[in-house]
C-alpha positions as CSV (number, residue, x, y, z in Angstrom):
1,M,256.4,88.6,82.8
2,S,253.3,87.3,84.7
3,V,252.6,85.0,82.6
4,S,255.6,83.3,82.4
5,A,256.0,83.3,86.3
6,T,252.5,81.7,85.9
7,G,253.4,78.8,83.4
8,T,256.5,77.9,85.5
9,G,255.1,77.5,88.6
10,G,252.2,75.6,87.1
11,S,254.7,73.2,85.6
12,T,257.0,72.8,88.8
13,S,253.6,72.0,90.7
14,A,252.9,69.3,88.1
15,A,256.2,68.0,88.2
16,L,256.0,67.8,92.0
17,V,252.4,65.8,91.8
18,A,253.8,63.9,89.0
19,A,256.9,62.9,91.9
20,A,254.6,62.1,94.7
21,G,252.2,60.0,92.4
22,A,255.1,57.7,90.6
23,G,256.4,56.9,94.5
24,K,253.2,55.3,95.0
25,R,251.8,51.9,94.2
26,P,248.8,52.1,92.1
27,H,246.1,50.9,94.2
28,R,245.0,47.6,92.7
29,R,241.3,46.4,94.3
30,R,241.2,42.4,94.9
31,S,238.6,41.0,92.8
32,G,237.3,37.4,92.7
33,I,238.8,34.1,94.6
34,H,242.4,35.1,94.5
35,G,241.8,37.9,97.4
36,S,239.7,36.1,99.1
37,P,240.1,34.4,102.8
38,L,238.2,31.5,102.1
39,T,241.0,30.3,99.2
40,P,243.1,28.1,101.4
41,V,240.0,26.6,102.8
42,L,238.7,25.6,99.4
43,F,242.1,24.1,98.5
44,L,242.0,22.3,101.5
45,L,238.4,21.2,101.4
46,P,238.7,18.3,99.2
47,Y,241.1,17.1,101.6
48,L,238.8,17.9,104.7
49,V,236.0,15.6,103.3
50,L,237.4,12.9,102.6
51,F,239.4,13.3,105.9
52,G,236.0,13.4,107.9
53,M,234.5,10.9,105.7
54,F,237.2,8.1,106.0
55,I,238.7,9.1,109.1
56,I,236.8,11.2,111.8
57,I,233.1,10.0,111.2
58,P,234.3,6.2,111.5
59,A,236.4,7.2,114.5
60,F,233.7,8.5,116.4
61,Y,231.2,5.7,114.8
62,G,233.6,3.4,116.4
63,I,233.4,4.9,119.4
64,W,229.5,4.4,119.6
65,M,229.8,1.1,118.6
66,S,232.1,0.0,121.4
67,L,229.6,0.7,123.6
68,H,226.5,-1.4,122.3
69,A,226.5,-4.5,122.5
70,W,226.8,-4.8,118.7
71,D,225.4,-7.1,116.2
72,F,225.5,-6.5,112.1
73,V,222.3,-9.0,111.3
74,M,220.0,-8.0,114.6
75,P,217.8,-4.8,114.7
76,N,218.8,-4.0,118.5
77,K,221.8,-3.2,119.7
78,P,221.8,-2.7,123.6
79,W,223.9,0.1,125.4
80,V,226.2,-1.9,127.6
81,G,228.3,1.3,127.9
82,A,232.2,0.6,129.6
83,R,231.3,-3.3,129.4
84,N,233.5,-4.1,126.5
85,Y,236.3,-2.2,127.8
86,S,236.1,-3.7,131.4
87,Q,235.8,-7.3,129.9
88,L,239.2,-6.8,127.9
89,L,240.8,-5.9,131.8
90,D,238.7,-8.8,133.5
91,P,241.2,-12.3,133.7
92,S,237.7,-14.1,133.7
93,S,236.5,-13.1,130.8
94,L,236.6,-14.7,127.2
95,Q,238.0,-11.7,125.5
96,F,241.2,-11.0,128.4
97,E,243.2,-14.0,127.0
98,P,243.4,-14.0,123.5
99,F,243.6,-9.9,123.3
100,W,246.5,-9.4,125.6
101,N,248.2,-12.4,124.0
102,G,247.5,-11.0,120.8
103,M,249.2,-7.6,122.3
104,M,251.9,-9.3,123.2
105,A,252.8,-10.8,119.7
106,T,252.3,-7.4,118.6
107,G,254.3,-5.8,121.0
108,I,257.2,-8.7,120.2
109,F,257.4,-8.0,116.8
110,T,257.6,-4.5,117.3
111,V,260.3,-4.5,119.4
112,W,262.4,-6.7,116.9
113,S,261.2,-5.3,113.9
114,V,261.8,-1.1,114.6
115,P,265.5,-0.7,115.9
116,L,266.5,-2.6,112.8
117,L,264.1,-0.5,110.4
118,I,265.7,2.4,111.8
119,V,269.4,1.3,112.1
120,L,269.7,-0.6,109.2
121,P,268.4,1.9,106.7
122,L,270.3,4.7,108.2
123,G,273.5,3.0,107.5
124,L,272.4,1.9,103.9
125,A,271.3,5.6,103.5
126,L,274.9,6.8,104.6
127,L,276.5,4.6,102.0
128,L,274.2,5.3,98.8
129,H,274.6,9.1,99.7
130,R,278.0,8.7,98.5
131,Q,279.0,9.6,95.4
132,F,279.8,6.3,93.0
133,P,279.2,4.6,90.0
134,G,275.5,3.1,89.6
135,R,274.1,4.7,92.9
136,T,270.8,5.8,91.2
137,F,270.6,1.6,90.5
138,F,271.4,0.4,94.1
139,R,269.0,3.2,95.0
140,A,266.1,1.7,93.0
141,V,267.0,-2.1,93.6
142,F,266.8,-1.6,97.6
143,F,263.7,0.0,97.1
144,A,261.9,-2.1,94.6
145,P,260.4,-4.7,97.3
146,Y,258.5,-2.1,98.8
147,V,256.3,-1.3,95.8
148,L,255.0,-4.8,96.1
149,G,251.8,-5.6,98.1
150,V,251.6,-7.6,100.8
151,A,249.6,-10.5,99.5
152,V,252.8,-11.2,97.2
153,I,254.8,-10.4,100.0
154,G,253.0,-13.1,101.8
155,L,252.3,-15.9,99.6
156,M,256.1,-15.6,97.8
157,W,258.1,-15.7,101.5
158,R,255.0,-18.2,102.6
159,Y,257.0,-20.6,99.8
160,L,260.3,-19.6,100.2
161,L,260.4,-20.2,104.2
162,D,258.6,-23.9,103.7
163,G,260.5,-26.2,106.2
164,N,260.1,-29.1,103.2
165,F,260.8,-27.8,100.0
166,G,261.4,-23.9,100.5
167,L,264.2,-22.5,98.9
168,I,265.4,-20.5,101.8
169,N,267.0,-24.0,103.3
170,Y,267.9,-25.3,99.9
171,V,269.8,-22.1,99.4
172,F,271.6,-22.8,102.6
173,G,271.7,-26.5,103.5
174,T,269.3,-26.2,106.4
175,N,265.9,-27.6,107.9
176,I,264.5,-25.1,110.0
177,Q,260.9,-25.1,110.2
178,W,260.4,-21.3,109.3
179,T,257.1,-21.1,109.9
180,T,255.8,-23.9,112.6
181,T,258.1,-23.2,114.9
182,Q,259.9,-20.7,117.5
183,P,261.5,-18.8,117.6
184,W,262.2,-19.1,114.0
185,A,258.9,-17.7,112.9
186,W,259.2,-14.2,114.8
187,V,262.6,-14.2,112.7
188,G,261.6,-15.4,109.7
189,L,258.6,-12.6,109.9
190,V,260.4,-9.9,111.2
191,G,263.2,-10.7,108.3
192,V,260.8,-10.4,105.8
193,T,259.3,-6.8,106.9
194,I,262.6,-5.8,107.2
195,W,263.3,-6.6,103.4
196,W,260.0,-5.5,102.3
197,T,260.2,-2.4,104.1
198,L,263.9,-1.3,104.3
199,G,264.1,0.5,101.1
200,F,261.1,3.3,102.3
201,N,263.2,4.3,105.4
202,T,266.3,4.4,103.4
203,I,264.8,6.9,100.8
204,I,263.5,8.9,103.5
205,Y,267.2,9.1,105.3
206,L,268.4,9.9,101.7
207,A,265.9,13.0,101.4
208,G,266.7,14.1,105.1
209,L,270.9,14.0,104.3
210,G,270.5,16.0,101.0
211,D,269.0,19.1,103.2
212,I,272.1,18.9,105.6
213,P,274.3,21.6,104.9
214,Q,277.5,20.3,103.2
215,E,279.3,23.8,104.9
216,H,278.5,22.0,108.5
217,Y,281.1,18.9,107.2
218,E,283.6,21.7,106.0
219,A,283.3,23.1,109.3
220,A,283.5,20.5,111.5
221,S,286.6,19.2,109.1
222,I,288.3,22.2,110.0
223,D,288.0,21.6,113.7
224,G,289.2,18.2,113.0
225,A,286.6,16.2,114.0
226,S,286.3,12.5,113.2
227,T,284.1,10.6,111.0
228,W,282.4,9.5,114.2
229,Q,282.2,13.2,115.3
230,K,280.7,14.4,112.3
231,F,278.1,11.9,112.2
232,W,277.3,12.4,115.8
233,Y,277.3,16.1,115.7
234,V,276.0,16.9,112.6
235,T,274.3,13.9,111.0
236,L,271.9,12.9,113.5
237,P,271.2,16.5,114.6
238,G,270.2,17.1,111.1
239,L,268.0,14.2,110.7
240,R,266.0,14.7,114.0
241,P,262.9,15.4,112.1
242,V,263.3,12.5,109.8
243,L,264.2,10.4,112.8
244,I,260.9,11.0,114.6
245,F,259.1,10.7,111.4
246,I,261.0,7.3,110.5
247,M,260.3,6.2,114.2
248,I,256.7,6.9,114.7
249,T,255.5,5.8,111.3
250,T,257.7,2.3,111.5
251,T,256.0,2.2,115.1
252,L,252.6,2.1,114.0
253,A,253.1,0.1,111.0
254,S,254.6,-2.6,112.9
255,A,252.1,-2.6,115.5
256,N,249.4,-3.1,112.6
257,M,250.9,-5.6,111.3
258,F,249.0,-8.0,110.1
259,G,249.2,-9.3,106.6
260,Q,252.7,-10.7,106.5
261,S,251.8,-13.2,109.8
262,Y,248.4,-13.7,108.2
263,L,249.7,-15.2,105.2
264,I,253.1,-16.8,106.2
265,T,252.4,-18.2,109.7
266,H,248.9,-18.1,109.8
267,G,249.2,-16.8,113.1
268,G,251.0,-20.1,114.6
269,P,252.6,-21.8,116.1
270,T,250.1,-22.1,118.8
271,E,248.6,-18.6,117.8
272,T,252.3,-17.3,118.9
273,T,252.6,-14.8,116.1
274,R,248.9,-14.2,116.4
275,T,248.8,-10.2,116.7
276,A,246.3,-7.9,118.2
277,I,244.9,-6.6,114.3
278,M,244.3,-10.5,113.8
279,V,242.3,-10.9,117.0
280,I,240.5,-7.8,116.7
281,T,239.7,-8.7,113.4
282,S,238.8,-12.4,113.8
283,T,236.5,-10.6,116.9
284,G,234.6,-8.2,114.5
285,F,234.1,-10.2,111.5
286,S,234.3,-14.2,112.0
287,Q,232.5,-13.9,115.7
288,N,230.6,-10.7,114.8
289,R,231.0,-9.0,117.5
290,P,232.1,-5.7,116.5
291,G,231.8,-4.1,119.7
292,E,234.0,-6.0,121.6
293,A,236.3,-5.6,118.4
294,A,235.9,-1.5,118.4
295,A,236.6,-1.7,122.2
296,M,240.2,-3.7,121.5
297,S,240.7,-1.2,118.7
298,Y,240.9,1.4,121.0
299,I,242.6,0.2,123.4
300,L,245.5,-0.8,120.9
301,A,245.4,3.0,119.8
302,L,245.6,4.4,123.0
303,F,248.8,2.3,123.6
304,L,250.2,3.6,120.3
305,A,249.1,7.1,121.0
306,V,251.5,7.0,124.4
307,V,254.3,5.5,122.2
308,S,253.9,8.0,119.7
309,V,254.1,10.8,122.8
310,V,256.9,9.2,123.9
311,N,258.8,9.0,120.6
312,F,258.3,12.7,120.4
313,W,259.9,13.4,123.9
314,I,262.9,11.5,123.7
315,M,263.6,12.9,119.9
316,R,263.0,16.6,121.2
317,D,265.4,19.4,120.8
318,K,266.2,19.4,124.0
319,D,268.6,22.9,124.0
320,A,265.2,24.5,121.9
321,A,263.4,23.5,124.8
322,R,265.2,24.9,127.4
323,E,266.0,28.3,125.6
324,E,262.0,28.8,125.0
325,K,261.5,27.9,128.7
326,L,263.9,30.3,129.4
327,H,262.6,33.2,127.0
328,R,259.2,32.1,128.2
329,R,260.2,32.9,132.1
330,A,261.7,36.3,130.8
331,R,258.2,37.0,128.8
332,K,256.4,36.6,132.4
333,R,259.0,38.7,134.7
334,E,258.8,41.3,132.3
335,A,255.0,41.2,131.9
336,G,254.8,40.9,135.9
337,A,257.5,43.9,135.9
338,A,254.9,46.2,133.5
339,S,252.3,45.2,135.5
């Protein structure tokens, strides 16, 4: 009897121990690189090395150059401090007029090209987002010019826009000097740039449109929303991150326009299409004044940084920002009450 009781009790205890052990996951010791906190760093390391070599180090080196009377061939590079910057703000200096004329040309091109490169690709993306035969073909057709290099685009349109034997004048029966008179030089440069880069922004918009849930449009239809109301209250809010990306990248690309003007109009007529990047390049390499060119580039970068911040501020989600501000105030009140 006692033996039986002891055996039963032992088996019961063993069963309880087994049941308790079954509820616990076996402890697996992390070993090797997969369990190390350095794993993300190792994956990012190739990018960080390249980013540091080609972005961070040149950026600081450029600032150092802008503070010196730099010359590639002379061993001595005297320290001049902020003189290269102050000369760009002095109307009597030799650098003042060319640089600010280039900044004006850059501003003209940006003001004309950026709105068109935001609105036109959006309209095209809305059309190509619909279901119709050959949709993929037309997407490829509109994107195809973007794969061409700026040298190909510039040389091709240089001959197409030629006022004497260009194909554009021949097709439309006009006699416009597209590359040597204003405002036609700007019309040509803006038109060529739009034709060239329209497809890239369109593809980005299409990706954003594909991420908007279809249920939002169905709910709007049930509420009786019109096509315009769906676009304004569903499509645009859903595309806000994409719009911010396109606005900033398009603005930066337009402000750094160089190849089109250099190859199509050669900066003319009378240097009216000579952009800031052309002035910086000429100052640094043709005139061998890289210190002054570096100062010009950082002033241009400052303007672009301000424009980017303004774009972020304009396109911010005001409702989300308001709610976040209210939450912060509530947390401060709770912290104050607790203290």
